[in-house]
N, C-alpha and C positions, 0 to 999 in steps of 0.2 A: 638918705636910703631910701628906694619905690620896692616895695613887695607887692610880688605880681601875685601870689595867691596866698592866704592868710593863715597861716601857721610854719611855712617855711623858713621866718625869720626867728621867731622864738622859740621853734620846736612844739609849741602847743597845738591842741586840737583846737582849732580857735572856730573852723567851720562847723565842727561838732556841735561847739556853744552856742555859736549863733541860728544853727537848726535848734536848740531846745529851746532859745526863746521865741522863734517864730514861734512853734508848734503853742509855747506858754500865753505868746499876743491873740493867738486865732480862737483861742480857749473863749476871747471874748464874743467871738460869733457864734457857736455854739445858741446861748439862750436867743440870740434872734432868728436861727435857723428852724428852732424847737416852736417858737410862737407862730412864723410862718406855716410852719406844717402844720399847726393844730388848725387855724385857720383856713388853708386851704382842704384839710379835711371837714373843715365846718363848713364849706360851700359844697363840698360835695355832695353831705348829710342834708343842706337844705335845698339840693337840684333832687335828689330825692322824694324828700319831705312833699315838693311841689308837683314832682309826677304824679304820686299817689293822689294830692288835693285835685289835680286835674284831670285823675280818672275818677275819682267820687263826683267831680262835678260835673264829667257828660254824663255819668248815670243818671244824677239828679236833674239834668236839662231834659232825658229823654220821656223822664217823667212828668215833667212842667210842662209837655208840651198835647195840649188836647187834642190832637189827632190818634196819637194814641190809642184813645180809649174810643175811637169812632171805628176805628179800622176795623176790615171786613177778610174775613177769610174762607175759603172755600174747603167743603168737606164732600171729597168724591165716593162713592160706593158704586162698583163695577169698575170695567176694566176699556171700556170702548171711549172713553174720555178723561183726559184730567184738565186742571182749570184754573185761573187766578184770577182775585176780583182785585179792584183797582178802590179808588176812592171813591169814584159816583156810586158805585154796586151799591143797593136795597138785598136787605138781609129776604130769605126767600126759600122754597126748595123746586125743585123744575127737573123733570123727570126726562131725561134724554134719550133716543133711540136712534140709532148711527144706521143707515141701511146702506148707503153707500161711499166709500171714500174719494176722493179726490184725488186723479191719479195723471201722468203725462201720457200724451198722445205717442205713438211710436211708428215707425216706417223703416222699412230696409227695402233695399234696392236689388234688382236684379243682379245677377252675380257676374263678375268678371273673372278671365282668366289670374292675373297678377295685381297686387296693389301697390306696383310701383311702375308697371308699364303705361304710357298716356292712353289715355283713353276718351280723352274731349277732344273737339276742332281744332284745327289748325288755325283757330282766331281766338281773339278773348272772348268771353261769353258771361251771361246773368245766367246766374242758379235761383229759379222763383220754385218759393215756399207757397203754399194754400194754407191756411190754417182754419180750423173747423168755425173761425166767424167768417169768414172765406176773405177775411184780409190775404195780404201779399207781402211776402220782404223778398229780397235779392242780395245775392251774395255773388263778388266778382270772383271768378272763375278765369287764369289764364290762359293760353292756349294751350295745348298738348298737356296737359296737366295727368298726371295720374291718380288713383284712387285716395292714397297716400296727398297727393297733392288739395285734392277738393276738400278731403277729413282735413286739414290744416286751417285752409281760408276760412271753412263755417266756425270752426273752434276759435279762429281767430277776431272774427266779424262781432260786435258785442249784439248787434241788432239781428242778425241771424232768428234769433229764437227758437232754435233747435240747439242742441249739440251732436256732434258726429263722432262717430266711430266705425275700425273695420271688424266684420267678424267672419269668422271662417266657419263654415256650414258642415266641412268633413265629405261633401261629395264629393271632392276628386275632378271633380267639370263645372268650371266656369265657379267654382267656388270663396273667392271674396266678394262680401256684399258691405256697401255700406251700409252703417243702421245708425238710423237718424233720433232723436228725442226730444221730447218738448222741455223747452228749460221750466214754464211753468204748466201746474197742471190744470186740471179744468177743461171743459167742454172746449169754450174757444179759443184754448191756444193752443188745442194739440192741433198737429203736424198731419195734415190729410192727404198732400200729395205734391212732389214737386216736380220741375220741369228745366231743363239744362237749353235755354233757348240762346240763339242767336242774337247778336247784335242791329239794333237799327241803325243800319249808319246811311239815311235820308238827313243831303247837308241841309244846312240853315241856311237861308235867304227869303228875301222878301219874295212872294207869288209863289206857286206852285211849281216844283222840279222833280226831275222824274229821281227814282230814287237809285242808287249803286252800292253793289256788295263787290268787295274785291277778295279773292279768294288765293292764297301764294300755295301753289305748285312748288313743292321740293325737290318733285322728279318727275319731268316732264310723260318719258317714255311709261311712267308706272303708273298712270293715273290715280292719282292719290287723291281724288275728288268725290271717290266712290262711295256709295251710300249716304252721302249729301243729302239732304231735303232741303229743297228750297219753300220760304213760305214769303207772298205775295199778300201784304194787306192782311196779314193773319188768315188767309185763307192758304191750305198748302198745294203748291203747285204740280199741276198734275203732266208726270212727265213721263210718262209710257211712252213706249219705244226711244228714249235718249237711251246710249249703250255710253255708262258713265268710266266704261273700260276702255274707250276710246283713245286713243292716243290726243294729244292737244295740240299737236306739232305739223301734223301731214295728212294728207287726206281729209274724207270729210270729217272734220276734228269736231272734238267737242264742241269749241265753242260755235261753229256751223251748225250743230245739231239744236244748240239751248235757242239760237236765233233763230231758229224756223219757228218755234214757239210762240205763236198772241201776245203772251204775255210779255217776250222779253224784247226789247226793242232793239237791243246791241249786246255780243256777246264776244269779246275780245281776248286774246291769252294776248301777251306780252311780258319779256321778259320773268319769264315766272311767274305771272301774275295774269288769272280769269279774269277778266271785270267785266261782271253784268251789270244791265242799267237795264231799268222799268221803263215803263210809260210815263209822263210825266205825270205825278201826284202820288205815286203807287211806291208806298216802300219794301224791301226788298228785306229778307232775313234768311239765317239759316235754322231751320229745326233741329237740334239735335249734333250730328255730326258724331255722339258718345256712344260708345256702348252701355251707359248707365241711364238708367229708366227707373220709376219705380214700380212695383208690380200692381198698384193698383187695386188692391183687394183689402176686404176688411172684417170686420166677424159682425153678424149680424145679432138680432136681438134673439135670436133663436140661442146664438152660442157658434154657429156655421159660419164658416166664410162665404164670403159675399164677392160677387165679380166673377164669376163663371166657371166653368168645370178647369180645373186644376189650380185652384185660388189656393194659395196656403197660408192666408190666415197673421201674413206678417203685418200688416197694420192692425195697430190697436189703436182705438180712438180714446183717447182722454175724455175721462168723467170729472161732472161735478159732484161733490160730495151732498150727501141729498141725508140728512136728517129733521129728527120733530122733535121739538119742546115744548111740551105738555100739551102735545099734539098736533101743536102747528109747524106746518111745514118749512121747512128753513132752505136754502141752494145754495153752496158756497164754492167758488170757483178754487178754492185751496182746504186743507184739512184743520186750519186755523183761525177758527172761524170768532170774530169779533162784532158787536151789535145786535147779535140775536137774542144778549140777555145784557140790559142795561148794566156794564160795569164790569163785563165777564168775559175773559175769551176762552174759548172751548179749542182744546186742541185733539183732535179727532183721531185714536189710537187705532181701533177696529170698528167691524160692526158689531152690532151689540147693544143693550140696554146699561144705562147707568143713572144714580141719580144725583143731582149738586146740588148742594145746602149751602146758601153762603148766608154765614153767620157771625156775630160779633167774634173779630181774635182774641180769644184769652190767653191764649197761648203768647202772646207778642207781650200782654200787659203782664203776665206774667215770670216772663223773662225778666221784663225791668225791674218788676219787683224784684226780686233777688238776684237782679245785678246790680240794684243798689245797695241791699244790704253786704254783700260781698264787697264790695269796692271800697265801703265805708271798715267793716273788719278787715279788709287788708291794710287799710292808712291806719286801722288801731295796731296792731301786730309791728310794722311799719314804725311806728312813733317809740311802741314799745323796745324795739331792740333799738331805736337812737338815742332812748335816754335810760336803758338799763345798765346795773352795777353790780359788779357779782364780787359781794360781802367776802368771800375766800379769796379769790386771784389780785381783788382790787381793779382788777380792770371793769373802766365805765366806756357806757355809749358816746359815740363822735358828738351829739347835744345834750348829754348829762345835764341837767339842770338849767337848760337855757331858755332864757325869759319866754323866746320866741313860740318854742312849740306848746308852752304853756298855756298861752294865749289864743293858738290854735286850736288847740281842745278843748276850753272853754267857750270859745265860739261855737265851734259843734255841737257839744255838749250842750249850750244852753238852744239853737234849733233842733237837734231833735225831741228834746222832752218838753219843747213848747208846743200850743195848742193853737188850732184851726176853727176863727169861726163857723160855726155850723148852722149856727139859730138853732137848736137844740135839733135837726136831723141831719142824718151822714154821718161821718166819721170827724174829730176832731182831735185824733192824739193817735201815733203809731199803736197805740196796744191797741185802739180801736180795729184795726184790721189784723191784727195776729201780730205784730212786731215789739218784740219787746226789749230794751236795753238792759242788759244783765251788767252786773258788780264790778266787772270787770271794765265796763264799757263797750263792750261790744252788743250787735244786735243779735236775736234770733227770730227765728218765723216759726211760728202754731200753724200749720201748712192746713189745716182743715180749717179756722179761721178767714185765712187768706185767699181760700178757694172760696170761701161762701161770700165773701167781701168780691172778689172778681166776676165769679159768675151772676151774682142775686143785685148789683147793686154799682156797674161800673161809674153810674154818672156821681154819684158820691162822693166815690172811687176818684173818678176826675178832679170831682173839687177839691177834694184834700189834697193831692200834691198838686194840680195845675193850678188848682185856684177857680173862684167866680165872681161873679160881680160883687158879690159883698167881703170877697177875703183873697188875703194871696195866701195860693198855694205854699204846702209847707215845705214842694221841692224849689219852688220858685226862690223861696225864702233862703233853703242852703244855696240855691245855684249864685244867689245875688251876693253873699255873703261870702262863698269861696273865691267870686271874682273879685271882689275888695281888696282880700287878703292876699291876690296874687298879681294885682294892677299894681305899674309903675311905684307907687308911694305907698302901697301895701304893708301888712305886716311879713312875709315872708322875702318878698323882693327888697324891703329895707331891708332885709337880715343879711341876707347874701350882699347887697352894696356895703351895708359894712363890713363885712370881713372881705372883700376886695380890697374897699379902701385901706383895712389895716396892714393885707397883704401890701399892697405897693407902696407902702410907709415906711413895711418892713423891709419891701427891697432896699428902699435909697436908705434906707437905716444901717442896711447890711452893705452897702456900695460904697461909702462914707468908712464906717468903718475900718474894713479891709483896704481904703485908702490911708489912713492913719497909721493903721498894722505896717502896712509898707513902709512911711515916712520914718516909722520908729528904727527899723528892721533896716532902713539905710542909715540910720543914725550909730545905732550898733558895729553895723559891719564900718564904718569911719574911724569910729571909737577904736575896733579891736586893730583897726590897719597899723595905726597909729602907734599903739603899743607894740604891738607886730614889730614895727621898726624901731622903735625905742629899745624892746629888749635886744633885737639882733645887734645895735649900736655899743651894748652892753657887753652884750658878750664879746664884741671883736675886741674892744676896750680891756676887758681881762683876760681872752687869748695874746695880747700884747704885752701885757704887764707881765704876765707869768712867764713869756718868751723871757723877757728882761731880766727878772729875778732869777731864771735859770741860769744865763751868760755870765752874769754876775758872781752867782754861787761859783761857777766855773772857775775861774778868772781866782778869784780867792782861791782855790784848791789849788792851782796851780802854784800860788806863789810861797806855800807852804814846803 
C-alpha cells in the first residue's frame, strides 16, 4: 500500500516528528556558524587595525621626508599683495610698493538704434582689432549681421583677444553700444581700436590681374548701396559727385557714374549684382558699409578724454602692473608676478605698501609632528577597544587575547622607545623634543619643548625624524616596520589571510554537514513512510477481524 503523505495511514504526526528530527540534526551547524562569525568578526577587526596602522605610517612618512624641514612659507604684512613660496625660494624680507595694478583695456562703439537689426554690409567682412603692442587680430563677420550677431561672433572666436557685450547707455537715441574688453591685462594686450573692413576680393592667379568686387543689390530701385565706401589699394576712393541713390537699372545708372571715375575700369549691374573692376594690379574693398564704429577716444595722462571735442572717454587703455621690490622697479602685464623674487609668486591685490617675509615653514613641521602623535594615539585607542574585556558583562573585544595585536604593540613600543644616533649632538629620543610615552602607552606633547626644537633646531629635528648619513631617522624606522607588518607576508596580512582561510574551510565544512543532514532526514522519511504503511495495513486487518467477530456473534445470538 502506497502512502502519499506521512501520517495519513497511521494517523500519527510523522511530519511533525520529522521536523523535530531535522531541527535536532541542524543543531550540528550552529557551532560552525558561530566559528565562522568569529572569524569574520576578526577579519573586520584586522581591517580596522590595518587602517589605523596605515594612517600612522602615512604620518610617519611625512616626518621622514627631509624636504619638510626645508620648506619655506611667506608671512605678509599689508593688504596690497599676497604671496606664496615654492622650494626654490630663499629666506629674506622684501618691501613691496604697488603703484599700479594691471588692468584690461576697454573700448565701446558708437551707438546704434537696435541690437537685433542688421548694421553690417551685405557682404561677409572682417572685423579688425588693434592692440596696444600694434598687433592685429581679425574676426569673421557674416553679411547683414546685427549688433548681437557681431557680439556672438567675437565671443565664439578663441583668438579674438577681446570679449564683447552690449550696453544700453539709456540715452534714448542710438543707445545700444558694443562694449569690448581685452581678455588679458596689460598695456600690450589692451584693445585700442577696431574697424569693420570689407574682404579683399582680388582673384588669385599668375601675373597681375584686375581687382573685382561684387555687391548684391536686393532691390535695384531702392539704391541699397547707399553709404558704402570704396577703397582701392588701401586708399579711400573719392566718390564726390556720385549719387548712390541713383537707380541702378535706368537712366544714368549708378554703374555708369562709377565707371566714369578714373580708378574704376568697369562697373556693370547684372541680375541683382553690381560688379566693380579696377585697373590691373589694384585691389578693391569695401570700407565699413556698417553703422558700427569705435569712438576713437581715450584717456590722457591727465585723466581727461582725448580725441577731440565731444569725446566721451569710452576707450580705457589697459595698464601694466607697476611695483617696487626693495626699491627695484618691476613691470608686469598681469597681477600675478612671478620671478621678481626667486621662488615667490606675488598676487597684487591693491595699490599700497606691504612687507613679505620668506621664512622656514615652522607651522608645517609642527602640524606634521602633532599629526604623528595624534595618529599613534588613535591607533592605541583602537587597539584598546579591540582587545578590551568587561569583567561585569563578560563582553570581550574582537581581538581580545589575539597574538597578532600583541606583536604589533610590541614592535611599535620598541620603535618609539628606541634612540637615534646623534653623536652627542641634536636629538636622540622622543623625550628630547618634548614627546613622552605615558603609562598607558599613549604619547603626550610638551608644547614648549617642541616649539623650541622646531623654532631653533630644525636641522637636528630633521636628522632625528628623517635621518642623516650617520643614522636612520625614527620616523623612517617606524615607516619601515609598519610596511613590513602590512606587507603580503607580514604580521597583519598573515592574520587576515589565516582567518579568511578558516572561513573558507568552515564554509566547506558547513556545506558537507548540511548535505549529511539532508541525507539523514531522507532516511528518516523513508523509514517513517514504511512505518506509516505498515500501521495502515495493521489497522485494516484489525478492522476486518473486528467485523468478522461482530458478524459471528450476531449469528450465534440468532440461533438461541
